[in-house]
DOVEXBA-724167 format. One record per residue (C-alpha): residue in three letters; x negated, y negated, z negated. Coordinates in steps of 0.2 Angstrom, whole numbers. Example, Ala and Ser with C-alpha at 12.3 -4.5 7.8 and 13.67 -1.06 7.14 Angstrom:
BEGIN
+-----+-------+-------+-------+
: res :     u :     v :     w :
+-----+-------+-------+-------+
: ALA :   -62 :    22 :   -39 :
: SER :   -68 :     5 :   -36 :
+-----+-------+-------+-------+
***
This chain:
BEGIN
+-----+-------+-------+-------+
: res :     u :     v :     w :
+-----+-------+-------+-------+
: MET :  -143 :  -187 :  -221 :
: SER :  -162 :  -191 :  -224 :
: VAL :  -175 :  -178 :  -228 :
: ASP :  -176 :  -184 :  -246 :
: GLU :  -157 :  -181 :  -249 :
: LEU :  -157 :  -164 :  -241 :
: PHE :  -173 :  -157 :  -249 :
: GLY :  -181 :  -157 :  -267 :
: ASN :  -164 :  -154 :  -276 :
: ASP :  -163 :  -135 :  -275 :
: PRO :  -165 :  -124 :  -291 :
: TRP :  -181 :  -114 :  -293 :
: TRP :  -172 :   -98 :  -290 :
: VAL :  -165 :  -104 :  -273 :
: VAL :  -183 :  -110 :  -268 :
: ALA :  -191 :   -93 :  -274 :
: LEU :  -177 :   -83 :  -265 :
: LYS :  -179 :   -93 :  -249 :
: ALA :  -198 :   -90 :  -249 :
: LEU :  -196 :   -72 :  -252 :
: LEU :  -183 :   -70 :  -237 :
: ILE :  -195 :   -80 :  -226 :
: PHE :  -209 :   -67 :  -231 :
: VAL :  -198 :   -52 :  -228 :
: PHE :  -192 :   -60 :  -211 :
: LEU :  -210 :   -62 :  -205 :
: VAL :  -216 :   -45 :  -210 :
: LEU :  -200 :   -36 :  -202 :
: TYR :  -202 :   -47 :  -186 :
: THR :  -220 :   -42 :  -184 :
: LEU :  -215 :   -24 :  -185 :
: PHE :  -202 :   -27 :  -172 :
: ASN :  -213 :   -37 :  -161 :
: ILE :  -226 :   -23 :  -160 :
: TRP :  -213 :   -11 :  -155 :
: PHE :  -205 :   -23 :  -143 :
: GLU :  -222 :   -27 :  -135 :
: ARG :  -226 :    -8 :  -132 :
: ARG :  -209 :    -5 :  -125 :
: VAL :  -209 :   -20 :  -113 :
: VAL :  -226 :   -16 :  -107 :
: ALA :  -222 :     2 :  -105 :
: ARG :  -206 :    -3 :   -95 :
: MET :  -217 :   -14 :   -84 :
: GLN :  -229 :     1 :   -81 :
: HIS :  -216 :    14 :   -78 :
: ARG :  -219 :    23 :   -95 :
: ILE :  -208 :    27 :  -109 :
: GLY :  -216 :    19 :  -124 :
: PRO :  -213 :    23 :  -143 :
: ASN :  -197 :    33 :  -143 :
: VAL :  -200 :    47 :  -156 :
: HIS :  -201 :    40 :  -174 :
: GLY :  -184 :    32 :  -179 :
: PRO :  -170 :    27 :  -167 :
: PHE :  -178 :    21 :  -151 :
: GLY :  -195 :    23 :  -159 :
: LEU :  -192 :     8 :  -170 :
: LEU :  -202 :    16 :  -185 :
: GLN :  -217 :    18 :  -175 :
: SER :  -224 :     1 :  -180 :
: LEU :  -221 :     6 :  -198 :
: ALA :  -230 :    22 :  -196 :
: ASP :  -245 :    13 :  -188 :
: GLY :  -245 :     1 :  -203 :
: VAL :  -246 :    15 :  -216 :
: LYS :  -260 :    23 :  -206 :
: LEU :  -270 :     7 :  -206 :
: GLY :  -268 :     5 :  -224 :
: LEU :  -273 :    23 :  -228 :
: LYS :  -289 :    23 :  -217 :
: GLU :  -306 :    23 :  -224 :
: GLU :  -313 :     6 :  -229 :
: ILE :  -330 :     2 :  -221 :
: PHE :  -342 :   -12 :  -227 :
: PRO :  -356 :   -15 :  -214 :
: LYS :  -373 :   -14 :  -222 :
: ALA :  -378 :   -31 :  -215 :
: ALA :  -362 :   -40 :  -219 :
: ASP :  -360 :   -54 :  -232 :
: LYS :  -348 :   -44 :  -244 :
: ILE :  -339 :   -59 :  -251 :
: VAL :  -336 :   -69 :  -235 :
: TYR :  -332 :   -52 :  -226 :
: PHE :  -319 :   -48 :  -239 :
: VAL :  -311 :   -66 :  -240 :
: ALA :  -310 :   -69 :  -221 :
: PRO :  -294 :   -59 :  -217 :
: ILE :  -285 :   -67 :  -232 :
: ILE :  -290 :   -84 :  -225 :
: ALA :  -283 :   -79 :  -208 :
: VAL :  -266 :   -72 :  -214 :
: VAL :  -261 :   -84 :  -228 :
: PRO :  -260 :  -100 :  -217 :
: ALA :  -249 :   -90 :  -205 :
: PHE :  -236 :   -88 :  -219 :
: LEU :  -238 :  -106 :  -226 :
: ALA :  -233 :  -114 :  -209 :
: TRP :  -215 :  -107 :  -211 :
: ALA :  -212 :  -118 :  -226 :
: VAL :  -205 :  -132 :  -215 :
: ILE :  -197 :  -122 :  -200 :
: PRO :  -178 :  -125 :  -200 :
: PHE :  -168 :  -109 :  -198 :
: GLY :  -151 :  -117 :  -198 :
: PRO :  -140 :  -131 :  -206 :
: VAL :  -134 :  -133 :  -223 :
: VAL :  -125 :  -117 :  -229 :
: ASN :  -117 :  -110 :  -245 :
: PHE :  -132 :  -100 :  -252 :
: PHE :  -125 :   -89 :  -267 :
: GLY :  -114 :  -103 :  -272 :
: HIS :  -127 :  -117 :  -269 :
: GLU :  -126 :  -129 :  -254 :
: THR :  -144 :  -129 :  -247 :
: PRO :  -151 :  -131 :  -229 :
: LEU :  -158 :  -115 :  -221 :
: GLN :  -176 :  -122 :  -223 :
: LEU :  -188 :  -120 :  -237 :
: THR :  -193 :  -138 :  -238 :
: ASP :  -197 :  -153 :  -226 :
: LEU :  -209 :  -167 :  -225 :
: PRO :  -209 :  -184 :  -216 :
: VAL :  -225 :  -177 :  -207 :
: ALA :  -219 :  -159 :  -206 :
: VAL :  -226 :  -155 :  -189 :
: LEU :  -243 :  -162 :  -194 :
: TYR :  -243 :  -150 :  -209 :
: ILE :  -240 :  -135 :  -197 :
: LEU :  -254 :  -140 :  -186 :
: ALA :  -266 :  -143 :  -201 :
: VAL :  -261 :  -126 :  -209 :
: THR :  -263 :  -116 :  -193 :
: SER :  -280 :  -124 :  -190 :
: VAL :  -286 :  -117 :  -206 :
: GLY :  -282 :   -99 :  -200 :
: VAL :  -296 :  -101 :  -187 :
: TYR :  -309 :  -102 :  -202 :
: GLY :  -304 :   -84 :  -206 :
: ILE :  -309 :   -79 :  -188 :
: VAL :  -325 :   -89 :  -188 :
: LEU :  -330 :   -82 :  -205 :
: ALA :  -326 :   -64 :  -201 :
: GLY :  -337 :   -66 :  -185 :
: TRP :  -352 :   -74 :  -195 :
: SER :  -351 :   -62 :  -210 :
: SER :  -350 :   -46 :  -201 :
: GLY :  -368 :   -45 :  -197 :
: SER :  -364 :   -41 :  -178 :
: ILE :  -369 :   -52 :  -163 :
: TYR :  -353 :   -47 :  -154 :
: ALA :  -342 :   -52 :  -169 :
: LEU :  -352 :   -68 :  -170 :
: LEU :  -349 :   -72 :  -152 :
: GLY :  -331 :   -69 :  -154 :
: GLY :  -330 :   -81 :  -169 :
: LEU :  -339 :   -95 :  -160 :
: ARG :  -327 :   -92 :  -145 :
: SER :  -312 :   -94 :  -156 :
: SER :  -318 :  -110 :  -164 :
: ALA :  -321 :  -118 :  -147 :
: GLN :  -305 :  -112 :  -141 :
: VAL :  -295 :  -119 :  -155 :
: ILE :  -304 :  -136 :  -154 :
: SER :  -300 :  -138 :  -135 :
: TYR :  -282 :  -131 :  -134 :
: GLU :  -276 :  -138 :  -151 :
: VAL :  -280 :  -155 :  -144 :
: ALA :  -268 :  -152 :  -129 :
: MET :  -255 :  -145 :  -140 :
: GLY :  -256 :  -160 :  -152 :
: LEU :  -254 :  -172 :  -137 :
: SER :  -239 :  -162 :  -130 :
: LEU :  -231 :  -165 :  -147 :
: VAL :  -234 :  -183 :  -147 :
: ALA :  -221 :  -185 :  -134 :
: VAL :  -208 :  -177 :  -145 :
: PHE :  -213 :  -189 :  -159 :
: ILE :  -210 :  -204 :  -147 :
: TYR :  -193 :  -197 :  -141 :
: ALA :  -186 :  -192 :  -158 :
: GLY :  -194 :  -206 :  -168 :
: SER :  -199 :  -194 :  -182 :
: MET :  -211 :  -180 :  -187 :
: SER :  -199 :  -171 :  -198 :
: THR :  -194 :  -154 :  -191 :
: SER :  -176 :  -156 :  -197 :
: GLU :  -174 :  -173 :  -190 :
: ILE :  -181 :  -168 :  -173 :
: VAL :  -168 :  -154 :  -172 :
: ALA :  -155 :  -167 :  -177 :
: ALA :  -161 :  -178 :  -162 :
: GLN :  -158 :  -164 :  -150 :
: GLU :  -139 :  -163 :  -153 :
: ASP :  -135 :  -170 :  -136 :
: ILE :  -149 :  -164 :  -125 :
: TRP :  -164 :  -152 :  -129 :
: PHE :  -180 :  -160 :  -127 :
: PHE :  -187 :  -148 :  -114 :
: ILE :  -177 :  -157 :  -101 :
: PRO :  -183 :  -175 :  -103 :
: LEU :  -200 :  -169 :  -109 :
: LEU :  -203 :  -155 :   -96 :
: PRO :  -222 :  -159 :   -94 :
: SER :  -225 :  -159 :  -113 :
: PHE :  -215 :  -142 :  -114 :
: ILE :  -226 :  -134 :  -100 :
: ILE :  -242 :  -140 :  -108 :
: TYR :  -237 :  -134 :  -125 :
: VAL :  -232 :  -117 :  -119 :
: ILE :  -250 :  -115 :  -111 :
: ALA :  -259 :  -122 :  -126 :
: MET :  -249 :  -110 :  -138 :
: VAL :  -255 :   -95 :  -128 :
: GLY :  -273 :  -101 :  -130 :
: GLU :  -271 :  -106 :  -148 :
: THR :  -266 :   -88 :  -153 :
: ASN :  -280 :   -79 :  -143 :
: ARG :  -267 :   -70 :  -132 :
: ALA :  -270 :   -63 :  -114 :
: PRO :  -275 :   -71 :  -103 :
: PHE :  -284 :   -81 :  -116 :
: ASP :  -289 :   -67 :  -128 :
: LEU :  -308 :   -71 :  -125 :
: PRO :  -313 :   -70 :  -144 :
: GLU :  -307 :   -51 :  -143 :
: ALA :  -313 :   -48 :  -126 :
: GLU :  -316 :   -29 :  -128 :
: GLY :  -324 :   -28 :  -111 :
: GLU :  -338 :   -40 :  -116 :
: LEU :  -338 :   -41 :  -135 :
: VAL :  -332 :   -23 :  -140 :
: GLY :  -318 :   -30 :  -151 :
: GLY :  -324 :   -48 :  -154 :
: PHE :  -323 :   -55 :  -172 :
: HIS :  -315 :   -40 :  -180 :
: THR :  -327 :   -27 :  -172 :
: GLU :  -333 :   -22 :  -189 :
: TYR :  -317 :   -22 :  -198 :
: SER :  -306 :    -7 :  -202 :
: SER :  -291 :    -1 :  -212 :
: PHE :  -281 :   -14 :  -222 :
: LYS :  -293 :   -29 :  -218 :
: PHE :  -290 :   -25 :  -199 :
: ALA :  -272 :   -24 :  -202 :
: MET :  -272 :   -42 :  -210 :
: PHE :  -280 :   -49 :  -194 :
: PHE :  -267 :   -40 :  -184 :
: LEU :  -253 :   -47 :  -195 :
: ALA :  -260 :   -64 :  -194 :
: GLU :  -260 :   -64 :  -175 :
: TYR :  -242 :   -58 :  -173 :
: ILE :  -236 :   -70 :  -186 :
: ASN :  -245 :   -85 :  -177 :
: MET :  -236 :   -79 :  -161 :
: VAL :  -220 :   -81 :  -170 :
: THR :  -225 :   -98 :  -178 :
: VAL :  -229 :  -106 :  -162 :
: SER :  -214 :   -99 :  -154 :
: ALA :  -203 :  -106 :  -168 :
: LEU :  -212 :  -123 :  -167 :
: ALA :  -208 :  -123 :  -148 :
: THR :  -190 :  -119 :  -152 :
: THR :  -189 :  -133 :  -165 :
: MET :  -198 :  -146 :  -154 :
: PHE :  -190 :  -142 :  -137 :
: LEU :  -176 :  -130 :  -137 :
: GLY :  -164 :  -138 :  -150 :
: GLY :  -170 :  -127 :  -165 :
: TRP :  -156 :  -117 :  -172 :
: ARG :  -143 :  -125 :  -161 :
: ALA :  -132 :  -114 :  -150 :
: PRO :  -136 :  -112 :  -132 :
: PHE :  -129 :  -125 :  -119 :
: GLY :  -110 :  -125 :  -118 :
: LEU :  -107 :  -112 :  -132 :
: ALA :  -104 :  -126 :  -145 :
: GLN :   -90 :  -134 :  -134 :
: ILE :   -81 :  -117 :  -132 :
: TRP :   -84 :  -111 :  -150 :
: GLU :   -83 :  -124 :  -164 :
: GLY :   -91 :  -113 :  -177 :
: ALA :  -107 :  -109 :  -166 :
: ASN :  -118 :  -121 :  -176 :
: GLU :  -110 :  -118 :  -193 :
: GLY :  -114 :  -105 :  -206 :
: TYR :  -127 :   -92 :  -203 :
: TRP :  -124 :   -90 :  -184 :
: PRO :  -138 :  -103 :  -180 :
: VAL :  -150 :   -90 :  -187 :
: LEU :  -146 :   -79 :  -173 :
: TRP :  -148 :   -92 :  -160 :
: PHE :  -165 :   -97 :  -168 :
: PHE :  -171 :   -78 :  -167 :
: LEU :  -166 :   -76 :  -149 :
: LYS :  -175 :   -92 :  -144 :
: THR :  -191 :   -86 :  -152 :
: LEU :  -189 :   -69 :  -145 :
: GLY :  -189 :   -77 :  -128 :
: PHE :  -206 :   -84 :  -131 :
: ILE :  -212 :   -67 :  -138 :
: PHE :  -206 :   -59 :  -121 :
: LEU :  -216 :   -73 :  -112 :
: TYR :  -231 :   -68 :  -122 :
: ILE :  -229 :   -49 :  -117 :
: TRP :  -225 :   -53 :   -99 :
: LEU :  -242 :   -63 :   -98 :
: ARG :  -251 :   -49 :  -106 :
: GLY :  -244 :   -36 :   -94 :
: THR :  -247 :   -46 :   -78 :
: LEU :  -262 :   -58 :   -79 :
: PRO :  -280 :   -53 :   -80 :
: ARG :  -292 :   -61 :   -93 :
: MET :  -300 :   -77 :   -88 :
: ARG :  -318 :   -81 :   -88 :
: TYR :  -324 :   -91 :  -102 :
: ASP :  -330 :  -106 :   -92 :
: GLN :  -314 :  -106 :   -82 :
: PHE :  -304 :  -106 :   -98 :
: MET :  -313 :  -121 :  -105 :
: HIS :  -313 :  -130 :   -89 :
: PHE :  -294 :  -128 :   -88 :
: GLY :  -292 :  -135 :  -105 :
: TRP :  -303 :  -150 :  -105 :
: LYS :  -302 :  -156 :   -87 :
: TRP :  -284 :  -152 :   -83 :
: LEU :  -272 :  -150 :   -99 :
: ILE :  -279 :  -164 :  -109 :
: PRO :  -280 :  -177 :   -95 :
: ILE :  -263 :  -173 :   -89 :
: ALA :  -256 :  -174 :  -107 :
: LEU :  -264 :  -191 :  -110 :
: GLY :  -257 :  -198 :   -94 :
: TRP :  -240 :  -191 :   -98 :
: ILE :  -240 :  -199 :  -115 :
: ILE :  -245 :  -216 :  -108 :
: ALA :  -231 :  -215 :   -95 :
: LEU :  -218 :  -209 :  -108 :
: ALA :  -222 :  -223 :  -120 :
: PHE :  -220 :  -236 :  -105 :
: ILE :  -203 :  -227 :  -100 :
: ARG :  -196 :  -227 :  -118 :
: LYS :  -201 :  -246 :  -120 :
: LEU :  -191 :  -250 :  -104 :
: GLN :  -176 :  -239 :  -111 :
: VAL :  -176 :  -248 :  -127 :
: GLU :  -176 :  -265 :  -119 :
: ASP :  -162 :  -259 :  -107 :
: MET :  -173 :  -262 :   -92 :
: LEU :  -172 :  -244 :   -85 :
: ASP :  -157 :  -235 :   -79 :
: SER :  -155 :  -216 :   -75 :
: THR :  -157 :  -219 :   -56 :
: ALA :  -173 :  -228 :   -58 :
: MET :  -179 :  -214 :   -70 :
: LEU :  -175 :  -201 :   -57 :
: ILE :  -184 :  -210 :   -43 :
: ALA :  -199 :  -212 :   -54 :
: ALA :  -199 :  -194 :   -60 :
: GLY :  -198 :  -189 :   -41 :
: VAL :  -213 :  -200 :   -36 :
: ALA :  -223 :  -194 :   -51 :
: GLY :  -219 :  -176 :   -47 :
: LEU :  -224 :  -178 :   -29 :
: LEU :  -240 :  -186 :   -34 :
: LEU :  -244 :  -172 :   -46 :
: LEU :  -240 :  -159 :   -32 :
: VAL :  -251 :  -168 :   -19 :
: THR :  -265 :  -169 :   -32 :
: PHE :  -264 :  -151 :   -37 :
: PHE :  -263 :  -143 :   -20 :
: LEU :  -274 :  -155 :   -10 :
: PRO :  -289 :  -146 :    -5 :
: ALA :  -305 :  -152 :   -12 :
: GLN :  -318 :  -160 :    -1 :
: GLU :  -333 :  -149 :     1 :
: ASP :  -350 :  -156 :    -1 :
: GLU :  -361 :  -156 :    14 :
: GLU :  -372 :  -142 :    14 :
: GLU :  -390 :  -147 :    12 :
: PRO :  -403 :  -138 :    22 :
: ALA :  -411 :  -123 :    12 :
: GLU :  -428 :  -126 :     5 :
: GLU :  -442 :  -115 :    12 :
: PRO :  -446 :  -103 :    -2 :
: ALA :  -464 :  -104 :    -8 :
: GLU :  -476 :   -91 :    -4 :
: PHE :  -476 :   -77 :   -17 :
: ASP :  -492 :   -75 :   -27 :
: ALA :  -492 :   -60 :   -38 :
: PHE :  -506 :   -66 :   -49 :
: ALA :  -500 :   -84 :   -52 :
: GLY :  -496 :   -80 :   -70 :
: GLY :  -512 :   -71 :   -74 :
: TYR :  -504 :   -54 :   -72 :
: PRO :  -498 :   -44 :   -57 :
: VAL :  -479 :   -46 :   -55 :
: PRO :  -469 :   -37 :   -42 :
: PRO :  -459 :   -48 :   -30 :
: LEU :  -440 :   -51 :   -32 :
: PRO :  -429 :   -45 :   -17 :
: SER :  -427 :   -62 :   -10 :
: GLN :  -446 :   -64 :   -11 :
: ARG :  -449 :   -48 :    -2 :
: GLU :  -437 :   -54 :    12 :
: ALA :  -447 :   -70 :    14 :
: MET :  -463 :   -61 :    14 :
: ALA :  -456 :   -49 :    28 :
: ALA :  -450 :   -64 :    38 :
: ARG :  -467 :   -72 :    37 :
: THR :  -476 :   -56 :    42 :
: THR :  -464 :   -54 :    57 :
: THR :  -467 :   -72 :    63 :
: THR :  -486 :   -71 :    62 :
: SER :  -486 :   -55 :    71 :
: GLN :  -477 :   -60 :    86 :
: PRO :  -488 :   -64 :   102 :
: THR :  -489 :   -82 :   108 :
: ASP :  -497 :   -79 :   125 :
: GLY :  -482 :   -70 :   133 :
: GLY :  -487 :   -53 :   126 :
: GLU :  -504 :   -51 :   134 :
+-----+-------+-------+-------+
***
């Protein structure tokens, strides 16, 4: 069935109820992810983690949320009050809107009405997700600018540069999915993965997307807009109480959003894991696919937590260098190669054996290129430092340590006897 036949025919109460359920799902998923992250990192560090409030400490996140909501509101004196107040809203609203086109499952009986487990769909649904999530960065940039703090401003600028660079790589990785599926509709992309999930034939795109989604969501080791060791707290340094909680909520929902998009694009969406559908005929029917979808996204959340618990934060120049000089060129080259391969497949000029040989050669070339040591430039002879003049600028200036060493070396050279010591 086409997108037009599946969507747009639901009564208003079905649409409203599905929207409410998505909102509740995201809020509860955020509370769970906060608890999950603290428990997993605690286990990695041989600690216990939250275990007092509620069973297994599950109510700890709820207690933290209530605490944030009841804390004192602070408005910095130098802040632009209107923009400062609106910025958290701009950050959190697009995080919810992106889920309008994410498929949770197939067509089900929803309170007596046949409807897909998806709020709606578009022929360009993936572009809609990219556009909406890009709007969220304006909240971060405006928060940094309106706070009246140089640390917050630097965090906002870093976030804007980060989104521009890594969203290019993310978009290029998704182009390969569009080529392979022949559609930008999320429901049709899931349908195209009935036989094989796209992460197998499109493994380079999958790897690039996973790296880019970590950079897109400002998570460790790419959490440079919040680098507390350099910028105190980054763009949200001057925020407190409920406004800070909104940024916190936006970050965790964005994590789930990019994880859900990765699941939809590369891991078959709501479809059951490999082999389960052959054993159990009802694995992809009814509401069971919601469970498979949840488990797949939870796998990506675990990857986020694993990276945060193991990798140190990158330097900002390393981060930008990696995005512009590695991810984007590799993504462009892969798209060109994939378009050529798909054309040969359509024309029946390429069989599976030739594809395996080509993939092996390409992988070998990438490994050689990646691990080949770079040729070091020939070292040029160091220039003789100029003699230090303390009064060169009109004022007496003490010499730098390197200048002191040069002066000491000259003094030693001139004081050595040249006539054999006589």
